[in-house]
PyMOL Python script that loads the backbone (N, CA, C, O; Angstrom):
from pymol import cmd

cmd.read_pdbstr("""\
ATOM      1  N   MET A   1     110.997 219.224  69.852  1.00  0.00           N
ATOM      2  CA  MET A   1     109.561 219.578  69.387  1.00  0.00           C
ATOM      3  C   MET A   1     109.277 219.502  67.906  1.00  0.00           C
ATOM      4  O   MET A   1     109.159 220.657  67.498  1.00  0.00           O
ATOM      5  N   ALA A   2     109.167 218.900  67.232  1.00  0.00           N
ATOM      6  CA  ALA A   2     108.570 219.599  65.695  1.00  0.00           C
ATOM      7  C   ALA A   2     107.280 220.079  65.720  1.00  0.00           C
ATOM      8  O   ALA A   2     106.195 219.591  66.037  1.00  0.00           O
ATOM      9  N   THR A   3     107.792 221.562  65.156  1.00  0.00           N
ATOM     10  CA  THR A   3     106.156 221.937  64.519  1.00  0.00           C
ATOM     11  C   THR A   3     105.738 222.092  63.194  1.00  0.00           C
ATOM     12  O   THR A   3     106.625 222.134  62.341  1.00  0.00           O
ATOM     13  N   ALA A   4     104.700 222.176  62.885  1.00  0.00           N
ATOM     14  CA  ALA A   4     104.165 222.318  61.502  1.00  0.00           C
ATOM     15  C   ALA A   4     104.130 224.141  61.333  1.00  0.00           C
ATOM     16  O   ALA A   4     103.885 224.972  62.207  1.00  0.00           O
ATOM     17  N   THR A   5     104.307 224.250  60.581  1.00  0.00           N
ATOM     18  CA  THR A   5     103.900 225.808  59.866  1.00  0.00           C
ATOM     19  C   THR A   5     103.066 225.561  58.550  1.00  0.00           C
ATOM     20  O   THR A   5     103.101 224.670  57.702  1.00  0.00           O
ATOM     21  N   THR A   6     102.136 226.949  58.746  1.00  0.00           N
ATOM     22  CA  THR A   6     101.596 226.911  57.736  1.00  0.00           C
ATOM     23  C   THR A   6     102.074 227.895  56.529  1.00  0.00           C
ATOM     24  O   THR A   6     102.953 228.730  56.744  1.00  0.00           O
ATOM     25  N   THR A   7     101.549 227.783  55.433  1.00  0.00           N
ATOM     26  CA  THR A   7     101.841 228.973  54.431  1.00  0.00           C
ATOM     27  C   THR A   7     102.194 230.180  54.970  1.00  0.00           C
ATOM     28  O   THR A   7     103.229 230.732  54.595  1.00  0.00           O
ATOM     29  N   THR A   8     101.528 230.637  55.745  1.00  0.00           N
ATOM     30  CA  THR A   8     101.531 232.051  56.330  1.00  0.00           C
ATOM     31  C   THR A   8     102.725 232.359  57.874  1.00  0.00           C
ATOM     32  O   THR A   8     102.942 233.368  58.544  1.00  0.00           O
ATOM     33  N   GLY A   9     103.216 231.073  57.932  1.00  0.00           N
ATOM     34  CA  GLY A   9     104.331 231.461  58.675  1.00  0.00           C
ATOM     35  C   GLY A   9     103.821 230.932  59.960  1.00  0.00           C
ATOM     36  O   GLY A   9     104.754 230.670  60.719  1.00  0.00           O
ATOM     37  N   GLN A  10     102.617 230.680  60.472  1.00  0.00           N
ATOM     38  CA  GLN A  10     101.913 230.759  61.874  1.00  0.00           C
ATOM     39  C   GLN A  10     102.311 229.186  62.251  1.00  0.00           C
ATOM     40  O   GLN A  10     102.570 228.391  61.348  1.00  0.00           O
ATOM     41  N   THR A  11     102.340 228.805  63.625  1.00  0.00           N
ATOM     42  CA  THR A  11     102.456 227.464  63.847  1.00  0.00           C
ATOM     43  C   THR A  11     101.102 226.415  64.135  1.00  0.00           C
ATOM     44  O   THR A  11     100.128 226.843  64.754  1.00  0.00           O
ATOM     45  N   SER A  12     101.145 225.288  63.720  1.00  0.00           N
ATOM     46  CA  SER A  12      99.755 224.929  64.031  1.00  0.00           C
ATOM     47  C   SER A  12      99.808 224.122  65.091  1.00  0.00           C
ATOM     48  O   SER A  12     100.700 223.347  65.438  1.00  0.00           O
ATOM     49  N   SER A  13      98.370 224.466  65.767  1.00  0.00           N
ATOM     50  CA  SER A  13      98.484 223.496  67.166  1.00  0.00           C
ATOM     51  C   SER A  13      98.090 221.986  66.815  1.00  0.00           C
ATOM     52  O   SER A  13      98.018 221.157  67.722  1.00  0.00           O
ATOM     53  N   ILE A  14      97.841 221.647  65.506  1.00  0.00           N
ATOM     54  CA  ILE A  14      97.816 219.951  65.479  1.00  0.00           C
ATOM     55  C   ILE A  14      98.863 219.268  65.798  1.00  0.00           C
ATOM     56  O   ILE A  14      98.703 218.173  66.337  1.00  0.00           O
ATOM     57  N   ALA A  15     100.169 219.767  65.534  1.00  0.00           N
ATOM     58  CA  ALA A  15     101.205 219.720  66.028  1.00  0.00           C
ATOM     59  C   ALA A  15     101.625 219.262  67.157  1.00  0.00           C
ATOM     60  O   ALA A  15     102.371 218.306  67.368  1.00  0.00           O
ATOM     61  N   LYS A  16     100.963 220.202  68.116  1.00  0.00           N
ATOM     62  CA  LYS A  16     101.207 220.423  69.345  1.00  0.00           C
ATOM     63  C   LYS A  16     100.719 219.240  70.151  1.00  0.00           C
ATOM     64  O   LYS A  16     101.445 218.675  70.969  1.00  0.00           O
ATOM     65  N   ARG A  17      99.757 218.961  69.961  1.00  0.00           N
ATOM     66  CA  ARG A  17      98.391 217.753  70.639  1.00  0.00           C
ATOM     67  C   ARG A  17      99.132 216.799  71.172  1.00  0.00           C
ATOM     68  O   ARG A  17      99.152 216.443  72.351  1.00  0.00           O
ATOM     69  N   PRO A  18     100.004 216.217  69.892  1.00  0.00           N
ATOM     70  CA  PRO A  18     100.745 214.983  70.372  1.00  0.00           C
ATOM     71  C   PRO A  18     101.308 215.297  71.896  1.00  0.00           C
ATOM     72  O   PRO A  18     100.829 214.711  72.866  1.00  0.00           O
ATOM     73  N   ALA A  19     102.267 216.182  72.008  1.00  0.00           N
ATOM     74  CA  ALA A  19     103.742 216.505  72.808  1.00  0.00           C
ATOM     75  C   ALA A  19     102.530 216.647  74.067  1.00  0.00           C
ATOM     76  O   ALA A  19     102.843 215.944  75.028  1.00  0.00           O
ATOM     77  N   ILE A  20     101.139 217.450  74.279  1.00  0.00           N
ATOM     78  CA  ILE A  20     100.877 218.039  75.116  1.00  0.00           C
ATOM     79  C   ILE A  20     100.155 216.631  76.339  1.00  0.00           C
ATOM     80  O   ILE A  20     100.067 216.500  77.560  1.00  0.00           O
ATOM     81  N   TRP A  21      99.714 215.692  74.927  1.00  0.00           N
ATOM     82  CA  TRP A  21      99.362 214.500  75.458  1.00  0.00           C
ATOM     83  C   TRP A  21     100.351 213.306  76.193  1.00  0.00           C
ATOM     84  O   TRP A  21     100.107 212.642  77.201  1.00  0.00           O
ATOM     85  N   SER A  22     101.518 213.287  75.335  1.00  0.00           N
ATOM     86  CA  SER A  22     102.249 212.731  76.174  1.00  0.00           C
ATOM     87  C   SER A  22     102.798 213.006  77.367  1.00  0.00           C
ATOM     88  O   SER A  22     103.062 212.121  78.181  1.00  0.00           O
ATOM     89  N   LYS A  23     103.081 214.655  77.630  1.00  0.00           N
ATOM     90  CA  LYS A  23     103.154 215.140  78.628  1.00  0.00           C
ATOM     91  C   LYS A  23     102.166 214.721  80.215  1.00  0.00           C
ATOM     92  O   LYS A  23     102.531 214.586  81.383  1.00  0.00           O
ATOM     93  N   VAL A  24     100.939 214.627  79.609  1.00  0.00           N
ATOM     94  CA  VAL A  24      99.710 214.357  80.668  1.00  0.00           C
ATOM     95  C   VAL A  24     100.106 213.249  80.833  1.00  0.00           C
ATOM     96  O   VAL A  24     100.066 213.069  82.050  1.00  0.00           O
ATOM     97  N   LEU A  25     100.552 212.188  80.248  1.00  0.00           N
ATOM     98  CA  LEU A  25     100.423 210.503  80.247  1.00  0.00           C
ATOM     99  C   LEU A  25     101.563 210.426  81.245  1.00  0.00           C
ATOM    100  O   LEU A  25     101.561 209.963  82.385  1.00  0.00           O
ATOM    101  N   GLU A  26     102.611 211.032  80.493  1.00  0.00           N
ATOM    102  CA  GLU A  26     103.679 210.864  81.551  1.00  0.00           C
ATOM    103  C   GLU A  26     103.458 211.415  82.908  1.00  0.00           C
ATOM    104  O   GLU A  26     103.931 210.579  83.678  1.00  0.00           O
ATOM    105  N   ARG A  27     103.073 212.205  83.443  1.00  0.00           N
ATOM    106  CA  ARG A  27     102.946 212.969  84.715  1.00  0.00           C
ATOM    107  C   ARG A  27     101.405 211.888  85.140  1.00  0.00           C
ATOM    108  O   ARG A  27     101.059 212.128  86.296  1.00  0.00           O
ATOM    109  N   THR A  28     100.914 211.312  84.766  1.00  0.00           N
ATOM    110  CA  THR A  28      99.569 210.193  85.224  1.00  0.00           C
ATOM    111  C   THR A  28     100.402 209.371  85.706  1.00  0.00           C
ATOM    112  O   THR A  28     100.209 208.897  86.825  1.00  0.00           O
ATOM    113  N   LEU A  29     101.539 209.025  84.928  1.00  0.00           N
ATOM    114  CA  LEU A  29     102.006 207.709  84.898  1.00  0.00           C
ATOM    115  C   LEU A  29     103.200 207.711  86.559  1.00  0.00           C
ATOM    116  O   LEU A  29     103.580 206.842  87.343  1.00  0.00           O
ATOM    117  N   LEU A  30     103.394 209.098  86.423  1.00  0.00           N
ATOM    118  CA  LEU A  30     104.400 209.390  87.620  1.00  0.00           C
ATOM    119  C   LEU A  30     103.799 209.606  88.716  1.00  0.00           C
ATOM    120  O   LEU A  30     104.376 209.351  89.773  1.00  0.00           O
ATOM    121  N   TYR A  31     102.470 210.138  88.701  1.00  0.00           N
ATOM    122  CA  TYR A  31     101.811 210.027  90.091  1.00  0.00           C
ATOM    123  C   TYR A  31     101.065 209.001  90.379  1.00  0.00           C
ATOM    124  O   TYR A  31     100.472 208.955  91.457  1.00  0.00           O
ATOM    125  N   ALA A  32     100.952 207.769  89.230  1.00  0.00           N
ATOM    126  CA  ALA A  32     100.317 206.730  90.055  1.00  0.00           C
ATOM    127  C   ALA A  32     101.563 205.539  90.689  1.00  0.00           C
ATOM    128  O   ALA A  32     101.433 204.594  91.466  1.00  0.00           O
ATOM    129  N   ALA A  33     102.784 206.093  89.953  1.00  0.00           N
ATOM    130  CA  ALA A  33     103.923 205.371  90.212  1.00  0.00           C
ATOM    131  C   ALA A  33     104.124 205.712  91.736  1.00  0.00           C
ATOM    132  O   ALA A  33     104.296 204.819  92.565  1.00  0.00           O
ATOM    133  N   LEU A  34     104.097 206.935  92.037  1.00  0.00           N
ATOM    134  CA  LEU A  34     104.267 207.518  93.082  1.00  0.00           C
ATOM    135  C   LEU A  34     102.968 207.248  94.411  1.00  0.00           C
ATOM    136  O   LEU A  34     103.142 207.235  95.630  1.00  0.00           O
ATOM    137  N   LEU A  35     102.101 207.118  93.884  1.00  0.00           N
ATOM    138  CA  LEU A  35     100.731 206.883  94.755  1.00  0.00           C
ATOM    139  C   LEU A  35     100.889 205.342  95.094  1.00  0.00           C
ATOM    140  O   LEU A  35     100.238 204.974  96.072  1.00  0.00           O
ATOM    141  N   VAL A  36     101.668 204.358  94.429  1.00  0.00           N
ATOM    142  CA  VAL A  36     101.844 203.069  94.857  1.00  0.00           C
ATOM    143  C   VAL A  36     103.004 202.925  95.825  1.00  0.00           C
ATOM    144  O   VAL A  36     103.205 202.008  96.622  1.00  0.00           O
ATOM    145  N   CYS A  37     103.665 203.918  95.619  1.00  0.00           N
ATOM    146  CA  CYS A  37     105.099 203.804  96.578  1.00  0.00           C
ATOM    147  C   CYS A  37     104.278 204.556  98.144  1.00  0.00           C
ATOM    148  O   CYS A  37     104.322 203.911  99.192  1.00  0.00           O
ATOM    149  N   VAL A  38     103.902 205.297  98.116  1.00  0.00           N
ATOM    150  CA  VAL A  38     103.076 205.966  99.357  1.00  0.00           C
ATOM    151  C   VAL A  38     102.299 204.942  99.775  1.00  0.00           C
ATOM    152  O   VAL A  38     102.197 205.115 100.989  1.00  0.00           O
ATOM    153  N   LEU A  39     101.771 204.101  99.509  1.00  0.00           N
ATOM    154  CA  LEU A  39     100.754 203.200  99.894  1.00  0.00           C
ATOM    155  C   LEU A  39     101.660 202.047 100.173  1.00  0.00           C
ATOM    156  O   LEU A  39     101.290 201.353 101.120  1.00  0.00           O
ATOM    157  N   LEU A  40     102.617 201.726  99.652  1.00  0.00           N
ATOM    158  CA  LEU A  40     103.244 200.508 100.008  1.00  0.00           C
ATOM    159  C   LEU A  40     104.465 200.742 101.458  1.00  0.00           C
ATOM    160  O   LEU A  40     104.821 199.922 102.304  1.00  0.00           O
ATOM    161  N   ILE A  41     104.825 202.070 101.286  1.00  0.00           N
ATOM    162  CA  ILE A  41     105.628 202.504 102.562  1.00  0.00           C
ATOM    163  C   ILE A  41     104.698 202.916 103.655  1.00  0.00           C
ATOM    164  O   ILE A  41     104.918 202.725 104.851  1.00  0.00           O
ATOM    165  N   GLY A  42     103.361 203.650 103.022  1.00  0.00           N
ATOM    166  CA  GLY A  42     102.422 203.931 104.518  1.00  0.00           C
ATOM    167  C   GLY A  42     101.741 203.169 105.166  1.00  0.00           C
ATOM    168  O   GLY A  42     101.442 203.435 106.330  1.00  0.00           O
ATOM    169  N   ALA A  43     101.235 201.743 104.385  1.00  0.00           N
ATOM    170  CA  ALA A  43     100.572 200.545 104.986  1.00  0.00           C
ATOM    171  C   ALA A  43     101.202 199.991 106.373  1.00  0.00           C
ATOM    172  O   ALA A  43     100.504 199.988 107.387  1.00  0.00           O
ATOM    173  N   PRO A  44     102.364 199.585 106.390  1.00  0.00           N
ATOM    174  CA  PRO A  44     103.035 199.454 107.660  1.00  0.00           C
ATOM    175  C   PRO A  44     102.660 200.294 108.950  1.00  0.00           C
ATOM    176  O   PRO A  44     102.216 199.770 109.971  1.00  0.00           O
ATOM    177  N   PHE A  45     102.909 201.809 108.780  1.00  0.00           N
ATOM    178  CA  PHE A  45     102.810 202.669 109.613  1.00  0.00           C
ATOM    179  C   PHE A  45     101.341 202.708 110.103  1.00  0.00           C
ATOM    180  O   PHE A  45     101.122 202.842 111.306  1.00  0.00           O
ATOM    181  N   LEU A  46     100.259 202.587 109.153  1.00  0.00           N
ATOM    182  CA  LEU A  46      98.622 202.534 109.571  1.00  0.00           C
ATOM    183  C   LEU A  46      98.604 201.189 110.169  1.00  0.00           C
ATOM    184  O   LEU A  46      97.913 201.184 111.188  1.00  0.00           O
ATOM    185  N   TYR A  47      99.189 199.905 109.852  1.00  0.00           N
ATOM    186  CA  TYR A  47      98.837 199.173 110.601  1.00  0.00           C
ATOM    187  C   TYR A  47      99.503 199.518 112.260  1.00  0.00           C
ATOM    188  O   TYR A  47      98.962 199.419 113.362  1.00  0.00           O
ATOM    189  N   MET A  48     100.438 199.811 111.996  1.00  0.00           N
ATOM    190  CA  MET A  48     101.165 199.912 113.479  1.00  0.00           C
ATOM    191  C   MET A  48     100.295 200.791 114.442  1.00  0.00           C
ATOM    192  O   MET A  48     100.271 200.421 115.616  1.00  0.00           O
ATOM    193  N   ILE A  49      99.550 201.949 114.087  1.00  0.00           N
ATOM    194  CA  ILE A  49      99.143 202.715 114.605  1.00  0.00           C
ATOM    195  C   ILE A  49      97.388 202.185 115.017  1.00  0.00           C
ATOM    196  O   ILE A  49      96.754 202.490 116.027  1.00  0.00           O
ATOM    197  N   THR A  50      97.025 201.483 114.078  1.00  0.00           N
ATOM    198  CA  THR A  50      95.559 201.037 114.300  1.00  0.00           C
ATOM    199  C   THR A  50      95.741 199.806 115.024  1.00  0.00           C
ATOM    200  O   THR A  50      94.716 199.275 115.452  1.00  0.00           O
ATOM    201  N   GLY A  51      97.345 199.002 115.341  1.00  0.00           N
ATOM    202  CA  GLY A  51      97.057 198.209 116.152  1.00  0.00           C
ATOM    203  C   GLY A  51      97.286 198.336 117.293  1.00  0.00           C
ATOM    204  O   GLY A  51      97.459 197.384 118.054  1.00  0.00           O
ATOM    205  N   SER A  52      97.337 199.780 117.691  1.00  0.00           N
ATOM    206  CA  SER A  52      97.865 200.064 119.114  1.00  0.00           C
ATOM    207  C   SER A  52      96.025 200.128 119.663  1.00  0.00           C
ATOM    208  O   SER A  52      95.936 200.320 120.876  1.00  0.00           O
ATOM    209  N   PHE A  53      95.096 200.037 119.167  1.00  0.00           N
ATOM    210  CA  PHE A  53      93.679 200.336 119.727  1.00  0.00           C
ATOM    211  C   PHE A  53      93.035 198.793 119.501  1.00  0.00           C
ATOM    212  O   PHE A  53      91.831 198.539 119.486  1.00  0.00           O
ATOM    213  N   ARG A  54      94.240 197.732 119.312  1.00  0.00           N
ATOM    214  CA  ARG A  54      93.404 196.437 119.340  1.00  0.00           C
ATOM    215  C   ARG A  54      93.933 195.552 120.454  1.00  0.00           C
ATOM    216  O   ARG A  54      95.089 195.722 120.843  1.00  0.00           O
ATOM    217  N   TYR A  55      93.233 194.706 120.940  1.00  0.00           N
ATOM    218  CA  TYR A  55      93.694 193.233 122.135  1.00  0.00           C
ATOM    219  C   TYR A  55      94.620 193.009 121.337  1.00  0.00           C
ATOM    220  O   TYR A  55      94.746 193.304 120.149  1.00  0.00           O
ATOM    221  N   ASN A  56      95.685 192.128 122.485  1.00  0.00           N
ATOM    222  CA  ASN A  56      96.608 191.269 121.646  1.00  0.00           C
ATOM    223  C   ASN A  56      96.726 190.091 120.730  1.00  0.00           C
ATOM    224  O   ASN A  56      97.578 189.671 119.947  1.00  0.00           O
ATOM    225  N   ALA A  57      95.347 189.665 121.199  1.00  0.00           N
ATOM    226  CA  ALA A  57      94.648 188.377 120.224  1.00  0.00           C
ATOM    227  C   ALA A  57      94.269 188.761 118.959  1.00  0.00           C
ATOM    228  O   ALA A  57      94.399 187.990 118.008  1.00  0.00           O
ATOM    229  N   GLU A  58      93.775 189.966 118.831  1.00  0.00           N
ATOM    230  CA  GLU A  58      93.423 190.532 117.333  1.00  0.00           C
ATOM    231  C   GLU A  58      94.546 190.996 116.753  1.00  0.00           C
ATOM    232  O   GLU A  58      94.610 190.994 115.523  1.00  0.00           O
ATOM    233  N   ILE A  59      95.495 191.415 117.438  1.00  0.00           N
ATOM    234  CA  ILE A  59      96.745 191.439 116.386  1.00  0.00           C
ATOM    235  C   ILE A  59      97.151 190.566 115.851  1.00  0.00           C
ATOM    236  O   ILE A  59      97.282 190.647 114.629  1.00  0.00           O
ATOM    237  N   PHE A  60      97.560 189.243 116.618  1.00  0.00           N
ATOM    238  CA  PHE A  60      98.210 188.163 115.936  1.00  0.00           C
ATOM    239  C   PHE A  60      97.030 187.345 115.371  1.00  0.00           C
ATOM    240  O   PHE A  60      97.294 186.162 115.159  1.00  0.00           O
ATOM    241  N   SER A  61      95.910 187.712 115.117  1.00  0.00           N
ATOM    242  CA  SER A  61      94.816 186.927 114.197  1.00  0.00           C
ATOM    243  C   SER A  61      95.178 186.857 112.709  1.00  0.00           C
ATOM    244  O   SER A  61      95.924 187.606 112.079  1.00  0.00           O
ATOM    245  N   TYR A  62      94.455 185.746 112.268  1.00  0.00           N
ATOM    246  CA  TYR A  62      94.785 185.772 110.640  1.00  0.00           C
ATOM    247  C   TYR A  62      93.046 185.626 110.187  1.00  0.00           C
ATOM    248  O   TYR A  62      92.334 184.668 110.492  1.00  0.00           O
ATOM    249  N   PRO A  63      92.621 186.814 109.407  1.00  0.00           N
ATOM    250  CA  PRO A  63      93.597 187.149 108.142  1.00  0.00           C
ATOM    251  C   PRO A  63      93.430 188.656 109.098  1.00  0.00           C
ATOM    252  O   PRO A  63      92.442 188.919 109.784  1.00  0.00           O
ATOM    253  N   LEU A  64      94.755 189.609 108.927  1.00  0.00           N
ATOM    254  CA  LEU A  64      95.088 190.606 109.069  1.00  0.00           C
ATOM    255  C   LEU A  64      93.817 191.713 108.322  1.00  0.00           C
ATOM    256  O   LEU A  64      93.157 191.643 107.285  1.00  0.00           O
ATOM    257  N   THR A  65      93.879 192.459 109.160  1.00  0.00           N
ATOM    258  CA  THR A  65      92.536 193.460 109.017  1.00  0.00           C
ATOM    259  C   THR A  65      93.173 195.161 109.612  1.00  0.00           C
ATOM    260  O   THR A  65      93.636 195.368 110.734  1.00  0.00           O
ATOM    261  N   PHE A  66      93.036 196.071 108.635  1.00  0.00           N
ATOM    262  CA  PHE A  66      93.336 197.465 109.266  1.00  0.00           C
ATOM    263  C   PHE A  66      92.413 197.995 110.107  1.00  0.00           C
ATOM    264  O   PHE A  66      92.883 199.020 110.601  1.00  0.00           O
ATOM    265  N   ILE A  67      91.654 197.839 110.377  1.00  0.00           N
ATOM    266  CA  ILE A  67      90.548 198.392 111.115  1.00  0.00           C
ATOM    267  C   ILE A  67      90.089 197.559 112.434  1.00  0.00           C
ATOM    268  O   ILE A  67      89.502 196.488 112.278  1.00  0.00           O
ATOM    269  N   PRO A  68      90.354 198.048 113.696  1.00  0.00           N
ATOM    270  CA  PRO A  68      89.768 197.167 114.263  1.00  0.00           C
ATOM    271  C   PRO A  68      88.461 196.573 114.710  1.00  0.00           C
ATOM    272  O   PRO A  68      87.465 197.278 114.548  1.00  0.00           O
ATOM    273  N   ARG A  69      88.330 195.518 115.187  1.00  0.00           N
ATOM    274  CA  ARG A  69      86.511 194.980 114.894  1.00  0.00           C
ATOM    275  C   ARG A  69      86.188 195.582 116.529  1.00  0.00           C
ATOM    276  O   ARG A  69      85.046 196.005 116.712  1.00  0.00           O
ATOM    277  N   SER A  70      87.112 195.622 117.641  1.00  0.00           N
ATOM    278  CA  SER A  70      86.285 196.387 118.847  1.00  0.00           C
ATOM    279  C   SER A  70      87.453 197.326 119.197  1.00  0.00           C
ATOM    280  O   SER A  70      88.401 196.658 119.610  1.00  0.00           O
ATOM    281  N   PRO A  71      87.673 198.452 119.178  1.00  0.00           N
ATOM    282  CA  PRO A  71      88.903 199.147 119.120  1.00  0.00           C
ATOM    283  C   PRO A  71      88.699 199.787 121.061  1.00  0.00           C
ATOM    284  O   PRO A  71      87.770 200.363 121.627  1.00  0.00           O
ATOM    285  N   THR A  72      89.969 199.344 121.511  1.00  0.00           N
ATOM    286  CA  THR A  72      90.172 199.828 122.513  1.00  0.00           C
ATOM    287  C   THR A  72      91.487 200.706 123.170  1.00  0.00           C
ATOM    288  O   THR A  72      92.590 200.579 122.638  1.00  0.00           O
ATOM    289  N   LEU A  73      91.324 201.549 124.281  1.00  0.00           N
ATOM    290  CA  LEU A  73      92.377 202.145 124.738  1.00  0.00           C
ATOM    291  C   LEU A  73      93.178 201.464 125.854  1.00  0.00           C
ATOM    292  O   LEU A  73      94.073 202.053 126.460  1.00  0.00           O
ATOM    293  N   GLU A  74      92.778 200.063 126.124  1.00  0.00           N
ATOM    294  CA  GLU A  74      93.423 199.252 126.945  1.00  0.00           C
ATOM    295  C   GLU A  74      94.819 199.301 126.988  1.00  0.00           C
ATOM    296  O   GLU A  74      95.386 199.277 128.080  1.00  0.00           O
ATOM    297  N   ASN A  75      95.519 199.374 125.821  1.00  0.00           N
ATOM    298  CA  ASN A  75      97.106 199.383 125.659  1.00  0.00           C
ATOM    299  C   ASN A  75      97.624 200.731 126.144  1.00  0.00           C
ATOM    300  O   ASN A  75      98.602 200.735 126.892  1.00  0.00           O
ATOM    301  N   TYR A  76      96.990 201.990 125.742  1.00  0.00           N
ATOM    302  CA  TYR A  76      97.525 203.129 126.158  1.00  0.00           C
ATOM    303  C   TYR A  76      97.179 203.352 127.849  1.00  0.00           C
ATOM    304  O   TYR A  76      97.743 204.350 128.299  1.00  0.00           O
ATOM    305  N   VAL A  77      96.366 202.603 128.824  1.00  0.00           N
ATOM    306  CA  VAL A  77      95.992 202.641 129.939  1.00  0.00           C
ATOM    307  C   VAL A  77      97.091 201.872 130.672  1.00  0.00           C
ATOM    308  O   VAL A  77      97.433 202.237 131.796  1.00  0.00           O
ATOM    309  N   ARG A  78      97.662 200.806 130.064  1.00  0.00           N
ATOM    310  CA  ARG A  78      98.636 199.834 130.314  1.00  0.00           C
ATOM    311  C   ARG A  78      99.911 200.672 130.238  1.00  0.00           C
ATOM    312  O   ARG A  78     100.539 200.667 131.297  1.00  0.00           O
ATOM    313  N   LEU A  79     100.427 201.359 129.295  1.00  0.00           N
ATOM    314  CA  LEU A  79     101.477 201.691 128.574  1.00  0.00           C
ATOM    315  C   LEU A  79     101.623 202.831 129.744  1.00  0.00           C
ATOM    316  O   LEU A  79     102.684 202.793 130.367  1.00  0.00           O
ATOM    317  N   LEU A  80     100.578 203.944 130.148  1.00  0.00           N
ATOM    318  CA  LEU A  80     100.645 205.175 131.137  1.00  0.00           C
ATOM    319  C   LEU A  80     100.872 204.419 132.472  1.00  0.00           C
ATOM    320  O   LEU A  80     101.715 204.834 133.268  1.00  0.00           O
ATOM    321  N   ASN A  81     100.255 203.500 132.683  1.00  0.00           N
ATOM    322  CA  ASN A  81     100.596 203.058 134.240  1.00  0.00           C
ATOM    323  C   ASN A  81     101.517 202.304 134.542  1.00  0.00           C
ATOM    324  O   ASN A  81     101.630 201.868 135.687  1.00  0.00           O
ATOM    325  N   GLY A  82     102.296 202.027 133.637  1.00  0.00           N
ATOM    326  CA  GLY A  82     103.719 201.392 133.565  1.00  0.00           C
ATOM    327  C   GLY A  82     103.957 199.905 133.662  1.00  0.00           C
ATOM    328  O   GLY A  82     105.007 199.302 133.881  1.00  0.00           O
ATOM    329  N   SER A  83     102.634 199.419 133.429  1.00  0.00           N
ATOM    330  CA  SER A  83     102.228 197.638 133.318  1.00  0.00           C
ATOM    331  C   SER A  83     103.019 197.029 132.353  1.00  0.00           C
ATOM    332  O   SER A  83     103.604 197.789 131.581  1.00  0.00           O
ATOM    333  N   GLU A  84     103.189 195.686 132.204  1.00  0.00           N
ATOM    334  CA  GLU A  84     103.995 195.270 131.044  1.00  0.00           C
ATOM    335  C   GLU A  84     102.940 195.134 130.008  1.00  0.00           C
ATOM    336  O   GLU A  84     101.768 194.776 130.124  1.00  0.00           O
ATOM    337  N   ILE A  85     103.653 195.518 128.922  1.00  0.00           N
ATOM    338  CA  ILE A  85     102.906 195.296 127.562  1.00  0.00           C
ATOM    339  C   ILE A  85     102.959 194.370 126.948  1.00  0.00           C
ATOM    340  O   ILE A  85     102.333 194.294 125.890  1.00  0.00           O
TER     341      ILE A  85
END
""", "prot")
cmd.dss("prot")
cmd.show_as("cartoon", "prot")
cmd.util.cbc("prot")
cmd.orient("prot")
């Protein structure tokens, strides 16, 4: 890292600013990329969990939605009763 020195030998803060901003930009881009990865990996799990609260017809309908139109616990009742899912 290049630093500027004054005639008195003190380090100038002006030379440090670009390095600080590049670090901030680098971290921001890293966190943005990580957030995109988390969303891409987490979306199927979210859809799977919310799908358990839907009727079968709604699961296979188009367009896909993450929030059930009419949430139900019917799938869990059938699961715990041993019925065919």
